[in-house]
N, CA, C and O atoms as a Tripos MOL2 file, in Angstrom:
@<TRIPOS>MOLECULE
protein
  296   295    74     0     0
PROTEIN
NO_CHARGES

@<TRIPOS>ATOM
      1 N           0.8410   -1.1740    0.0000 N.3       1 MET1
      2 CA          0.0000    0.0000    0.0000 C.3       1 MET1
      3 C           0.8950    1.2490    0.0000 C.2       1 MET1
      4 O           1.9060    1.2980    0.7000 O.2       1 MET1
      5 N           0.5130    2.2380   -0.7820 N.am      2 ASP2
      6 CA          1.2840    3.4790   -0.8440 C.3       2 ASP2
      7 C           1.0650    4.3080    0.4100 C.2       2 ASP2
      8 O          -0.0390    4.3700    0.9520 O.2       2 ASP2
      9 N           2.1400    4.9430    0.8570 N.am      3 GLU3
     10 CA          2.0340    5.8250    2.0180 C.3       3 GLU3
     11 C           1.3630    7.1250    1.5890 C.2       3 GLU3
     12 O           1.6570    7.6670    0.5240 O.2       3 GLU3
     13 N           0.4770    7.6060    2.4130 N.am      4 ARG4
     14 CA         -0.2470    8.8500    2.1090 C.3       4 ARG4
     15 C           0.6940   10.0430    2.2430 C.2       4 ARG4
     16 O           1.4290   10.1730    3.2220 O.2       4 ARG4
     17 N           0.6510   10.9120    1.2320 N.am      5 VAL5
     18 CA          1.4820   12.1140    1.2430 C.3       5 VAL5
     19 C           0.6250   13.2760    1.7280 C.2       5 VAL5
     20 O          -0.4010   13.5960    1.1280 O.2       5 VAL5
     21 N           1.0500   13.8940    2.8030 N.am      6 THR6
     22 CA          0.3470   15.0600    3.3250 C.3       6 THR6
     23 C           1.0130   16.3240    2.7870 C.2       6 THR6
     24 O           2.1330   16.2830    2.2790 O.2       6 THR6
     25 N           0.3210   17.4230    2.9030 N.am      7 LEU7
     26 CA          0.9100   18.6930    2.4860 C.3       7 LEU7
     27 C           2.1930   18.9500    3.2710 C.2       7 LEU7
     28 O           3.1980   19.3690    2.6970 O.2       7 LEU7
     29 N           2.1630   18.7060    4.5620 N.am      8 ARG8
     30 CA          3.3390   18.9540    5.4060 C.3       8 ARG8
     31 C           4.5190   18.0850    4.9640 C.2       8 ARG8
     32 O           5.6410   18.5820    4.8570 O.2       8 ARG8
     33 N           4.2820   16.8040    4.7070 N.am      9 SER9
     34 CA          5.3960   15.9320    4.3120 C.3       9 SER9
     35 C           5.9270   16.3240    2.9380 C.2       9 SER9
     36 O           7.1330   16.2690    2.6970 O.2       9 SER9
     37 N           5.0370   16.7170    2.0460 N.am     10 HIS10
     38 CA          5.4810   17.1660    0.7240 C.3      10 HIS10
     39 C           6.3080   18.4430    0.8400 C.2      10 HIS10
     40 O           7.3610   18.5630    0.2150 O.2      10 HIS10
     41 N           5.8330   19.3900    1.6370 N.am     11 LEU11
     42 CA          6.5850   20.6400    1.8110 C.3      11 LEU11
     43 C           7.9410   20.3880    2.4640 C.2      11 LEU11
     44 O           8.9480   20.9670    2.0590 O.2      11 LEU11
     45 N           7.9620   19.5250    3.4730 N.am     12 ASP12
     46 CA          9.2380   19.2110    4.1330 C.3      12 ASP12
     47 C          10.2560   18.6700    3.1300 C.2      12 ASP12
     48 O          11.4330   19.0320    3.1650 O.2      12 ASP12
     49 N           9.7910   17.8080    2.2480 N.am     13 GLN13
     50 CA         10.6960   17.2000    1.2790 C.3      13 GLN13
     51 C          11.1050   18.1970    0.1900 C.2      13 GLN13
     52 O          12.2880   18.3140   -0.1290 O.2      13 GLN13
     53 N          10.1390   18.9090   -0.3750 N.am     14 SER14
     54 CA         10.4380   19.7540   -1.5270 C.3      14 SER14
     55 C          11.0780   21.0930   -1.1550 C.2      14 SER14
     56 O          11.8970   21.6120   -1.9130 O.2      14 SER14
     57 N          10.7230   21.6500   -0.0160 N.am     15 THR15
     58 CA         11.2780   22.9630    0.3320 C.3      15 THR15
     59 C          12.6920   22.8730    0.8880 C.2      15 THR15
     60 O          13.4110   23.8720    0.9220 O.2      15 THR15
     61 N          13.0890   21.6990    1.3190 N.am     16 SER16
     62 CA         14.4480   21.5510    1.8500 C.3      16 SER16
     63 C          15.4970   21.6360    0.7480 C.2      16 SER16
     64 O          16.6920   21.7270    1.0320 O.2      16 SER16
     65 N          15.0590   21.6060   -0.5020 N.am     17 GLN17
     66 CA         15.9850   21.6020   -1.6240 C.3      17 GLN17
     67 C          16.2340   22.9810   -2.2200 C.2      17 GLN17
     68 O          16.9600   23.0970   -3.2070 O.2      17 GLN17
     69 N          15.6510   24.0280   -1.6450 N.am     18 THR18
     70 CA         15.8150   25.3760   -2.1780 C.3      18 THR18
     71 C          16.2320   26.3380   -1.0730 C.2      18 THR18
     72 O          15.9260   26.1050    0.0970 O.2      18 THR18
     73 N          16.9270   27.4200   -1.4320 N.am     19 PRO19
     74 CA         17.4370   28.3510   -0.4190 C.3      19 PRO19
     75 C          16.3530   28.9710    0.4720 C.2      19 PRO19
     76 O          16.5520   29.0890    1.6810 O.2      19 PRO19
     77 N          15.2400   29.3580   -0.0890 N.am     20 HIS20
     78 CA         14.1800   29.9970    0.6930 C.3      20 HIS20
     79 C          12.9890   29.0640    0.8780 C.2      20 HIS20
     80 O          11.8720   29.5060    1.1450 O.2      20 HIS20
     81 N          13.2420   27.7950    0.7340 N.am     21 GLY21
     82 CA         12.1840   26.8040    0.7790 C.3      21 GLY21
     83 C          11.3870   26.7990    2.0640 C.2      21 GLY21
     84 O          10.1650   26.6540    2.0290 O.2      21 GLY21
     85 N          12.0500   26.9540    3.1990 N.am     22 ALA22
     86 CA         11.3420   26.9280    4.4800 C.3      22 ALA22
     87 C          10.3430   28.0680    4.5680 C.2      22 ALA22
     88 O           9.2170   27.8750    5.0260 O.2      22 ALA22
     89 N          10.7470   29.2540    4.1330 N.am     23 ALA23
     90 CA          9.8500   30.4120    4.1680 C.3      23 ALA23
     91 C           8.6720   30.2160    3.2220 C.2      23 ALA23
     92 O           7.5340   30.5350    3.5650 O.2      23 ALA23
     93 N           8.9450   29.6940    2.0380 N.am     24 VAL24
     94 CA          7.8750   29.4330    1.0700 C.3      24 VAL24
     95 C           6.9210   28.3840    1.6320 C.2      24 VAL24
     96 O           5.7040   28.5080    1.4910 O.2      24 VAL24
     97 N           7.4640   27.3670    2.2590 N.am     25 GLY25
     98 CA          6.6340   26.3310    2.8720 C.3      25 GLY25
     99 C           5.7260   26.8890    3.9470 C.2      25 GLY25
    100 O           4.5670   26.4890    4.0470 O.2      25 GLY25
    101 N           6.2360   27.8090    4.7540 N.am     26 GLU26
    102 CA          5.4160   28.4370    5.8010 C.3      26 GLU26
    103 C           4.2750   29.2470    5.1980 C.2      26 GLU26
    104 O           3.1580   29.2280    5.7130 O.2      26 GLU26
    105 N           4.5560   29.9590    4.1030 N.am     27 VAL27
    106 CA          3.5060   30.7420    3.4390 C.3      27 VAL27
    107 C           2.4300   29.8090    2.8800 C.2      27 VAL27
    108 O           1.2350   30.0560    3.0460 O.2      27 VAL27
    109 N           2.8650   28.7380    2.2180 N.am     28 ILE28
    110 CA          1.8980   27.7900    1.6530 C.3      28 ILE28
    111 C           1.0550   27.1630    2.7550 C.2      28 ILE28
    112 O          -0.1510   26.9830    2.5890 O.2      28 ILE28
    113 N           1.6740   26.8320    3.8640 N.am     29 GLU29
    114 CA          0.9350   26.2420    4.9790 C.3      29 GLU29
    115 C          -0.0720   27.2360    5.5670 C.2      29 GLU29
    116 O          -1.1820   26.8480    5.9300 O.2      29 GLU29
    117 N           0.3080   28.5130    5.6630 N.am     30 ALA30
    118 CA         -0.6100   29.5390    6.1790 C.3      30 ALA30
    119 C          -1.8010   29.7300    5.2390 C.2      30 ALA30
    120 O          -2.9360   29.8790    5.6910 O.2      30 ALA30
    121 N          -1.5390   29.7250    3.9370 N.am     31 ILE31
    122 CA         -2.6260   29.8590    2.9580 C.3      31 ILE31
    123 C          -3.5670   28.6560    3.0520 C.2      31 ILE31
    124 O          -4.7860   28.8150    2.9970 O.2      31 ILE31
    125 N          -3.0050   27.4640    3.1940 N.am     32 ALA32
    126 CA         -3.8290   26.2640    3.3090 C.3      32 ALA32
    127 C          -4.6970   26.3090    4.5670 C.2      32 ALA32
    128 O          -5.8720   25.9430    4.5250 O.2      32 ALA32
    129 N          -4.1220   26.7550    5.6800 N.am     33 ALA33
    130 CA         -4.8830   26.8500    6.9300 C.3      33 ALA33
    131 C          -6.0120   27.8720    6.8000 C.2      33 ALA33
    132 O          -7.1220   27.6410    7.2780 O.2      33 ALA33
    133 N          -5.7230   29.0080    6.1490 N.am     34 ALA34
    134 CA         -6.7550   30.0250    5.9420 C.3      34 ALA34
    135 C          -7.8670   29.4910    5.0490 C.2      34 ALA34
    136 O          -9.0410   29.7860    5.2740 O.2      34 ALA34
    137 N          -7.5060   28.7100    4.0380 N.am     35 ALA35
    138 CA         -8.5090   28.1310    3.1410 C.3      35 ALA35
    139 C          -9.4170   27.1590    3.8900 C.2      35 ALA35
    140 O         -10.6220   27.1210    3.6410 O.2      35 ALA35
    141 N          -8.8560   26.3820    4.7960 N.am     36 VAL36
    142 CA         -9.6530   25.4550    5.6000 C.3      36 VAL36
    143 C         -10.6160   26.2300    6.4970 C.2      36 VAL36
    144 O         -11.7880   25.8710    6.6110 O.2      36 VAL36
    145 N         -10.1190   27.2970    7.1340 N.am     37 ASP37
    146 CA        -10.9670   28.1240    7.9950 C.3      37 ASP37
    147 C         -12.0930   28.7710    7.1970 C.2      37 ASP37
    148 O         -13.2430   28.7900    7.6370 O.2      37 ASP37
    149 N         -11.7620   29.2990    6.0300 N.am     38 LEU38
    150 CA        -12.7640   29.9440    5.1860 C.3      38 LEU38
    151 C         -13.8040   28.9380    4.7020 C.2      38 LEU38
    152 O         -14.9960   29.2450    4.6770 O.2      38 LEU38
    153 N         -13.3680   27.7530    4.3230 N.am     39 ALA39
    154 CA        -14.2990   26.7180    3.8770 C.3      39 ALA39
    155 C         -15.2700   26.3460    4.9920 C.2      39 ALA39
    156 O         -16.4550   26.1360    4.7370 O.2      39 ALA39
    157 N         -14.7760   26.2650    6.2190 N.am     40 ALA40
    158 CA        -15.6480   25.9390    7.3480 C.3      40 ALA40
    159 C         -16.6700   27.0440    7.5860 C.2      40 ALA40
    160 O         -17.8370   26.7630    7.8590 O.2      40 ALA40
    161 N         -16.2400   28.2950    7.4840 N.am     41 LEU41
    162 CA        -17.1490   29.4260    7.6730 C.3      41 LEU41
    163 C         -18.2150   29.4550    6.5900 C.2      41 LEU41
    164 O         -19.3920   29.6700    6.8790 O.2      41 LEU41
    165 N         -17.8120   29.2410    5.3520 N.am     42 ILE42
    166 CA        -18.7700   29.2310    4.2420 C.3      42 ILE42
    167 C         -19.7350   28.0550    4.3870 C.2      42 ILE42
    168 O         -20.9250   28.1930    4.1060 O.2      42 ILE42
    169 N         -19.2330   26.9120    4.8210 N.am     43 ALA43
    170 CA        -20.0930   25.7420    4.9970 C.3      43 ALA43
    171 C         -21.1570   25.9990    6.0580 C.2      43 ALA43
    172 O         -22.2730   25.4910    5.9510 O.2      43 ALA43
    173 N         -20.8220   26.7820    7.0810 N.am     44 ASP44
    174 CA        -21.7900   27.1190    8.1260 C.3      44 ASP44
    175 C         -22.8500   28.0860    7.6120 C.2      44 ASP44
    176 O         -23.9850   28.0810    8.0880 O.2      44 ASP44
    177 N         -22.4730   28.9240    6.6300 N.am     45 GLY45
    178 CA        -23.3940   29.8570    5.9920 C.3      45 GLY45
    179 C         -24.3360   30.5500    6.9460 C.2      45 GLY45
    180 O         -23.8970   31.2850    7.8310 O.2      45 GLY45
    181 N         -25.6230   30.3270    6.7790 N.am     46 PRO46
    182 CA        -26.6090   31.0120    7.6120 C.3      46 PRO46
    183 C         -26.4320   30.7520    9.1130 C.2      46 PRO46
    184 O         -26.7850   31.6000    9.9330 O.2      46 PRO46
    185 N         -25.8900   29.5920    9.4730 N.am     47 LEU47
    186 CA        -25.6630   29.3090   10.8890 C.3      47 LEU47
    187 C         -24.6420   30.2660   11.4930 C.2      47 LEU47
    188 O         -24.6620   30.5290   12.6950 O.2      47 LEU47
    189 N         -23.7460   30.7870   10.6480 N.am     48 ALA48
    190 CA        -22.7380   31.7430   11.1060 C.3      48 ALA48
    191 C         -23.1790   33.1740   10.8390 C.2      48 ALA48
    192 O         -22.4030   34.1110   11.0260 O.2      48 ALA48
    193 N         -24.4330   33.3450   10.4000 N.am     49 GLY49
    194 CA        -24.9470   34.6880   10.1360 C.3      49 GLY49
    195 C         -24.6180   35.2020    8.7510 C.2      49 GLY49
    196 O         -24.7940   36.3890    8.4770 O.2      49 GLY49
    197 N         -24.1400   34.3300    7.8640 N.am     50 ILE50
    198 CA        -23.8040   34.7380    6.5010 C.3      50 ILE50
    199 C         -25.0060   34.4740    5.6090 C.2      50 ILE50
    200 O         -25.4280   33.3290    5.4430 O.2      50 ILE50
    201 N         -25.5490   35.5270    5.0430 N.am     51 THR51
    202 CA        -26.7290   35.3770    4.1950 C.3      51 THR51
    203 C         -26.4440   35.7510    2.7500 C.2      51 THR51
    204 O         -27.2100   35.3770    1.8610 O.2      51 THR51
    205 N         -25.3660   36.4780    2.4910 N.am     52 GLY52
    206 CA        -25.0680   36.9480    1.1420 C.3      52 GLY52
    207 C         -25.7760   38.2490    0.8070 C.2      52 GLY52
    208 O         -25.6640   38.7530   -0.3100 O.2      52 GLY52
    209 N         -26.4970   38.7880    1.7630 N.am     53 ARG53
    210 CA        -27.2150   40.0390    1.5340 C.3      53 ARG53
    211 C         -26.2690   41.2250    1.6470 C.2      53 ARG53
    212 O         -25.2180   41.1550    2.2850 O.2      53 ARG53
    213 N         -26.6740   42.3090    1.0130 N.am     54 ASN54
    214 CA        -25.9130   43.5450    1.1450 C.3      54 ASN54
    215 C         -25.9240   43.9860    2.5990 C.2      54 ASN54
    216 O         -26.9330   43.8840    3.2960 O.2      54 ASN54
    217 N         -24.7780   44.4760    3.0320 N.am     55 GLY55
    218 CA        -24.6580   44.8840    4.4280 C.3      55 GLY55
    219 C         -24.2610   46.3290    4.5810 C.2      55 GLY55
    220 O         -23.7740   46.7170    5.6430 O.2      55 GLY55
    221 N         -24.4480   47.1350    3.5680 N.am     56 GLY56
    222 CA        -24.0780   48.5400    3.6570 C.3      56 GLY56
    223 C         -22.9580   48.8680    2.7000 C.2      56 GLY56
    224 O         -22.8600   48.2960    1.6140 O.2      56 GLY56
    225 N         -22.1250   49.7850    3.1060 N.am     57 THR57
    226 CA        -21.0260   50.2500    2.2730 C.3      57 THR57
    227 C         -19.7120   50.0270    3.0110 C.2      57 THR57
    228 O         -19.6020   50.3260    4.2000 O.2      57 THR57
    229 N         -18.7160   49.5000    2.3010 N.am     58 ASN58
    230 CA        -17.4200   49.2910    2.9450 C.3      58 ASN58
    231 C         -16.6190   50.5940    2.9340 C.2      58 ASN58
    232 O         -17.0670   51.5810    2.3530 O.2      58 ASN58
    233 N         -15.4480   50.6140    3.5640 N.am     59 PRO59
    234 CA        -14.6500   51.8470    3.6390 C.3      59 PRO59
    235 C         -14.2440   52.4140    2.2730 C.2      59 PRO59
    236 O         -13.9420   53.6020    2.1610 O.2      59 PRO59
    237 N         -14.2370   51.5680    1.2390 N.am     60 ASP60
    238 CA        -13.8840   52.0300   -0.1060 C.3      60 ASP60
    239 C         -15.0830   52.6060   -0.8460 C.2      60 ASP60
    240 O         -14.9490   53.0700   -1.9780 O.2      60 ASP60
    241 N         -16.2590   52.5790   -0.2140 N.am     61 GLY61
    242 CA        -17.4600   53.0960   -0.8370 C.3      61 GLY61
    243 C         -18.1940   52.0900   -1.6970 C.2      61 GLY61
    244 O         -19.1620   52.4390   -2.3730 O.2      61 GLY61
    245 N         -17.7440   50.8350   -1.6790 N.am     62 GLU62
    246 CA        -18.3870   49.7850   -2.4680 C.3      62 GLU62
    247 C         -19.4570   49.0980   -1.6340 C.2      62 GLU62
    248 O         -19.4080   49.1090   -0.4040 O.2      62 GLU62
    249 N         -20.4200   48.5020   -2.3190 N.am     63 SER63
    250 CA        -21.4460   47.7270   -1.6430 C.3      63 SER63
    251 C         -20.7960   46.5130   -0.9860 C.2      63 SER63
    252 O         -20.0310   45.7910   -1.6270 O.2      63 SER63
    253 N         -21.0970   46.2910    0.2750 N.am     64 ALA64
    254 CA        -20.5060   45.1740    1.0140 C.3      64 ALA64
    255 C         -21.5710   44.1350    1.3090 C.2      64 ALA64
    256 O         -22.7110   44.4650    1.6360 O.2      64 ALA64
    257 N         -21.1790   42.8710    1.1890 N.am     65 LYS65
    258 CA        -22.0540   41.7710    1.5800 C.3      65 LYS65
    259 C         -21.5700   41.2680    2.9360 C.2      65 LYS65
    260 O         -20.4180   41.4810    3.3140 O.2      65 LYS65
    261 N         -22.4410   40.6150    3.6440 N.am     66 ASP66
    262 CA        -22.0630   40.1870    4.9910 C.3      66 ASP66
    263 C         -20.9370   39.1590    5.0070 C.2      66 ASP66
    264 O         -20.3400   38.9390    6.0620 O.2      66 ASP66
    265 N         -20.6260   38.5260    3.8890 N.am     67 ILE67
    266 CA        -19.5170   37.5730    3.8400 C.3      67 ILE67
    267 C         -18.1740   38.2640    3.5800 C.2      67 ILE67
    268 O         -17.1210   37.6460    3.7420 O.2      67 ILE67
    269 N         -18.2020   39.5280    3.1820 N.am     68 ASP68
    270 CA        -16.9780   40.2350    2.8140 C.3      68 ASP68
    271 C         -15.9850   40.3330    3.9720 C.2      68 ASP68
    272 O         -14.7750   40.3400    3.7440 O.2      68 ASP68
    273 N         -16.4670   40.4080    5.1860 N.am     69 GLY69
    274 CA        -15.5840   40.4190    6.3340 C.3      69 GLY69
    275 C         -14.9410   41.7560    6.6420 C.2      69 GLY69
    276 O         -14.3410   41.9140    7.7050 O.2      69 GLY69
    277 N         -15.0490   42.7220    5.7450 N.am     70 ARG70
    278 CA        -14.4590   44.0230    6.0120 C.3      70 ARG70
    279 C         -15.4240   44.8910    6.7830 C.2      70 ARG70
    280 O         -15.0500   45.9360    7.3160 O.2      70 ARG70
    281 N         -16.6390   44.4640    6.8360 N.am     71 GLY71
    282 CA        -17.6310   45.1460    7.6450 C.3      71 GLY71
    283 C         -18.1450   46.4190    7.0030 C.2      71 GLY71
    284 O         -17.3680   47.2450    6.5240 O.2      71 GLY71
    285 N         -19.4530   46.5690    6.9980 N.am     72 PRO72
    286 CA        -20.0400   47.7960    6.4700 C.3      72 PRO72
    287 C         -19.7990   48.9680    7.4050 C.2      72 PRO72
    288 O         -19.6390   48.7960    8.6130 O.2      72 PRO72
    289 N         -19.7760   50.1510    6.8320 N.am     73 THR73
    290 CA        -19.5960   51.3390    7.6410 C.3      73 THR73
    291 C         -20.8830   52.1320    7.7640 C.2      73 THR73
    292 O         -20.9870   53.0250    8.6050 O.2      73 THR73
    293 N         -21.8700   51.8110    6.9260 N.am     74 THR74
    294 CA        -23.1590   52.5000    7.0240 C.3      74 THR74
    295 C         -24.2890   51.5000    7.0350 C.2      74 THR74
    296 O         -25.4550   51.8870    7.1130 O.2      74 THR74
@<TRIPOS>BOND
     1     1     2 1
     2     2     3 1
     3     3     4 2
     4     3     5 am
     5     5     6 1
     6     6     7 1
     7     7     8 2
     8     7     9 am
     9     9    10 1
    10    10    11 1
    11    11    12 2
    12    11    13 am
    13    13    14 1
    14    14    15 1
    15    15    16 2
    16    15    17 am
    17    17    18 1
    18    18    19 1
    19    19    20 2
    20    19    21 am
    21    21    22 1
    22    22    23 1
    23    23    24 2
    24    23    25 am
    25    25    26 1
    26    26    27 1
    27    27    28 2
    28    27    29 am
    29    29    30 1
    30    30    31 1
    31    31    32 2
    32    31    33 am
    33    33    34 1
    34    34    35 1
    35    35    36 2
    36    35    37 am
    37    37    38 1
    38    38    39 1
    39    39    40 2
    40    39    41 am
    41    41    42 1
    42    42    43 1
    43    43    44 2
    44    43    45 am
    45    45    46 1
    46    46    47 1
    47    47    48 2
    48    47    49 am
    49    49    50 1
    50    50    51 1
    51    51    52 2
    52    51    53 am
    53    53    54 1
    54    54    55 1
    55    55    56 2
    56    55    57 am
    57    57    58 1
    58    58    59 1
    59    59    60 2
    60    59    61 am
    61    61    62 1
    62    62    63 1
    63    63    64 2
    64    63    65 am
    65    65    66 1
    66    66    67 1
    67    67    68 2
    68    67    69 am
    69    69    70 1
    70    70    71 1
    71    71    72 2
    72    71    73 am
    73    73    74 1
    74    74    75 1
    75    75    76 2
    76    75    77 am
    77    77    78 1
    78    78    79 1
    79    79    80 2
    80    79    81 am
    81    81    82 1
    82    82    83 1
    83    83    84 2
    84    83    85 am
    85    85    86 1
    86    86    87 1
    87    87    88 2
    88    87    89 am
    89    89    90 1
    90    90    91 1
    91    91    92 2
    92    91    93 am
    93    93    94 1
    94    94    95 1
    95    95    96 2
    96    95    97 am
    97    97    98 1
    98    98    99 1
    99    99   100 2
   100    99   101 am
   101   101   102 1
   102   102   103 1
   103   103   104 2
   104   103   105 am
   105   105   106 1
   106   106   107 1
   107   107   108 2
   108   107   109 am
   109   109   110 1
   110   110   111 1
   111   111   112 2
   112   111   113 am
   113   113   114 1
   114   114   115 1
   115   115   116 2
   116   115   117 am
   117   117   118 1
   118   118   119 1
   119   119   120 2
   120   119   121 am
   121   121   122 1
   122   122   123 1
   123   123   124 2
   124   123   125 am
   125   125   126 1
   126   126   127 1
   127   127   128 2
   128   127   129 am
   129   129   130 1
   130   130   131 1
   131   131   132 2
   132   131   133 am
   133   133   134 1
   134   134   135 1
   135   135   136 2
   136   135   137 am
   137   137   138 1
   138   138   139 1
   139   139   140 2
   140   139   141 am
   141   141   142 1
   142   142   143 1
   143   143   144 2
   144   143   145 am
   145   145   146 1
   146   146   147 1
   147   147   148 2
   148   147   149 am
   149   149   150 1
   150   150   151 1
   151   151   152 2
   152   151   153 am
   153   153   154 1
   154   154   155 1
   155   155   156 2
   156   155   157 am
   157   157   158 1
   158   158   159 1
   159   159   160 2
   160   159   161 am
   161   161   162 1
   162   162   163 1
   163   163   164 2
   164   163   165 am
   165   165   166 1
   166   166   167 1
   167   167   168 2
   168   167   169 am
   169   169   170 1
   170   170   171 1
   171   171   172 2
   172   171   173 am
   173   173   174 1
   174   174   175 1
   175   175   176 2
   176   175   177 am
   177   177   178 1
   178   178   179 1
   179   179   180 2
   180   179   181 am
   181   181   182 1
   182   182   183 1
   183   183   184 2
   184   183   185 am
   185   185   186 1
   186   186   187 1
   187   187   188 2
   188   187   189 am
   189   189   190 1
   190   190   191 1
   191   191   192 2
   192   191   193 am
   193   193   194 1
   194   194   195 1
   195   195   196 2
   196   195   197 am
   197   197   198 1
   198   198   199 1
   199   199   200 2
   200   199   201 am
   201   201   202 1
   202   202   203 1
   203   203   204 2
   204   203   205 am
   205   205   206 1
   206   206   207 1
   207   207   208 2
   208   207   209 am
   209   209   210 1
   210   210   211 1
   211   211   212 2
   212   211   213 am
   213   213   214 1
   214   214   215 1
   215   215   216 2
   216   215   217 am
   217   217   218 1
   218   218   219 1
   219   219   220 2
   220   219   221 am
   221   221   222 1
   222   222   223 1
   223   223   224 2
   224   223   225 am
   225   225   226 1
   226   226   227 1
   227   227   228 2
   228   227   229 am
   229   229   230 1
   230   230   231 1
   231   231   232 2
   232   231   233 am
   233   233   234 1
   234   234   235 1
   235   235   236 2
   236   235   237 am
   237   237   238 1
   238   238   239 1
   239   239   240 2
   240   239   241 am
   241   241   242 1
   242   242   243 1
   243   243   244 2
   244   243   245 am
   245   245   246 1
   246   246   247 1
   247   247   248 2
   248   247   249 am
   249   249   250 1
   250   250   251 1
   251   251   252 2
   252   251   253 am
   253   253   254 1
   254   254   255 1
   255   255   256 2
   256   255   257 am
   257   257   258 1
   258   258   259 1
   259   259   260 2
   260   259   261 am
   261   261   262 1
   262   262   263 1
   263   263   264 2
   264   263   265 am
   265   265   266 1
   266   266   267 1
   267   267   268 2
   268   267   269 am
   269   269   270 1
   270   270   271 1
   271   271   272 2
   272   271   273 am
   273   273   274 1
   274   274   275 1
   275   275   276 2
   276   275   277 am
   277   277   278 1
   278   278   279 1
   279   279   280 2
   280   279   281 am
   281   281   282 1
   282   282   283 1
   283   283   284 2
   284   283   285 am
   285   285   286 1
   286   286   287 1
   287   287   288 2
   288   287   289 am
   289   289   290 1
   290   290   291 1
   291   291   292 2
   292   291   293 am
   293   293   294 1
   294   294   295 1
   295   295   296 2
@<TRIPOS>SUBSTRUCTURE
     1 MET1         2 RESIDUE 1 A MET
     2 ASP2         6 RESIDUE 1 A ASP
     3 GLU3        10 RESIDUE 1 A GLU
     4 ARG4        14 RESIDUE 1 A ARG
     5 VAL5        18 RESIDUE 1 A VAL
     6 THR6        22 RESIDUE 1 A THR
     7 LEU7        26 RESIDUE 1 A LEU
     8 ARG8        30 RESIDUE 1 A ARG
     9 SER9        34 RESIDUE 1 A SER
    10 HIS10       38 RESIDUE 1 A HIS
    11 LEU11       42 RESIDUE 1 A LEU
    12 ASP12       46 RESIDUE 1 A ASP
    13 GLN13       50 RESIDUE 1 A GLN
    14 SER14       54 RESIDUE 1 A SER
    15 THR15       58 RESIDUE 1 A THR
    16 SER16       62 RESIDUE 1 A SER
    17 GLN17       66 RESIDUE 1 A GLN
    18 THR18       70 RESIDUE 1 A THR
    19 PRO19       74 RESIDUE 1 A PRO
    20 HIS20       78 RESIDUE 1 A HIS
    21 GLY21       82 RESIDUE 1 A GLY
    22 ALA22       86 RESIDUE 1 A ALA
    23 ALA23       90 RESIDUE 1 A ALA
    24 VAL24       94 RESIDUE 1 A VAL
    25 GLY25       98 RESIDUE 1 A GLY
    26 GLU26      102 RESIDUE 1 A GLU
    27 VAL27      106 RESIDUE 1 A VAL
    28 ILE28      110 RESIDUE 1 A ILE
    29 GLU29      114 RESIDUE 1 A GLU
    30 ALA30      118 RESIDUE 1 A ALA
    31 ILE31      122 RESIDUE 1 A ILE
    32 ALA32      126 RESIDUE 1 A ALA
    33 ALA33      130 RESIDUE 1 A ALA
    34 ALA34      134 RESIDUE 1 A ALA
    35 ALA35      138 RESIDUE 1 A ALA
    36 VAL36      142 RESIDUE 1 A VAL
    37 ASP37      146 RESIDUE 1 A ASP
    38 LEU38      150 RESIDUE 1 A LEU
    39 ALA39      154 RESIDUE 1 A ALA
    40 ALA40      158 RESIDUE 1 A ALA
    41 LEU41      162 RESIDUE 1 A LEU
    42 ILE42      166 RESIDUE 1 A ILE
    43 ALA43      170 RESIDUE 1 A ALA
    44 ASP44      174 RESIDUE 1 A ASP
    45 GLY45      178 RESIDUE 1 A GLY
    46 PRO46      182 RESIDUE 1 A PRO
    47 LEU47      186 RESIDUE 1 A LEU
    48 ALA48      190 RESIDUE 1 A ALA
    49 GLY49      194 RESIDUE 1 A GLY
    50 ILE50      198 RESIDUE 1 A ILE
    51 THR51      202 RESIDUE 1 A THR
    52 GLY52      206 RESIDUE 1 A GLY
    53 ARG53      210 RESIDUE 1 A ARG
    54 ASN54      214 RESIDUE 1 A ASN
    55 GLY55      218 RESIDUE 1 A GLY
    56 GLY56      222 RESIDUE 1 A GLY
    57 THR57      226 RESIDUE 1 A THR
    58 ASN58      230 RESIDUE 1 A ASN
    59 PRO59      234 RESIDUE 1 A PRO
    60 ASP60      238 RESIDUE 1 A ASP
    61 GLY61      242 RESIDUE 1 A GLY
    62 GLU62      246 RESIDUE 1 A GLU
    63 SER63      250 RESIDUE 1 A SER
    64 ALA64      254 RESIDUE 1 A ALA
    65 LYS65      258 RESIDUE 1 A LYS
    66 ASP66      262 RESIDUE 1 A ASP
    67 ILE67      266 RESIDUE 1 A ILE
    68 ASP68      270 RESIDUE 1 A ASP
    69 GLY69      274 RESIDUE 1 A GLY
    70 ARG70      278 RESIDUE 1 A ARG
    71 GLY71      282 RESIDUE 1 A GLY
    72 PRO72      286 RESIDUE 1 A PRO
    73 THR73      290 RESIDUE 1 A THR
    74 THR74      294 RESIDUE 1 A THR
């Protein structure tokens, strides 16, 4: 049976071969963790108070939805 390759084991192996590999691996791991957190929040949807409705105006003056996370100002 083949051994399962995890993101961490792949990064450990591949990033050790480049000068800035460890730093790149940390960035990739942070992005992956953020993606998991975001997926969980989106999956909760209405249970987390996310409806997709307009929530006012963001600081840039654009229409904001409650999922945007930057928060409406008006």
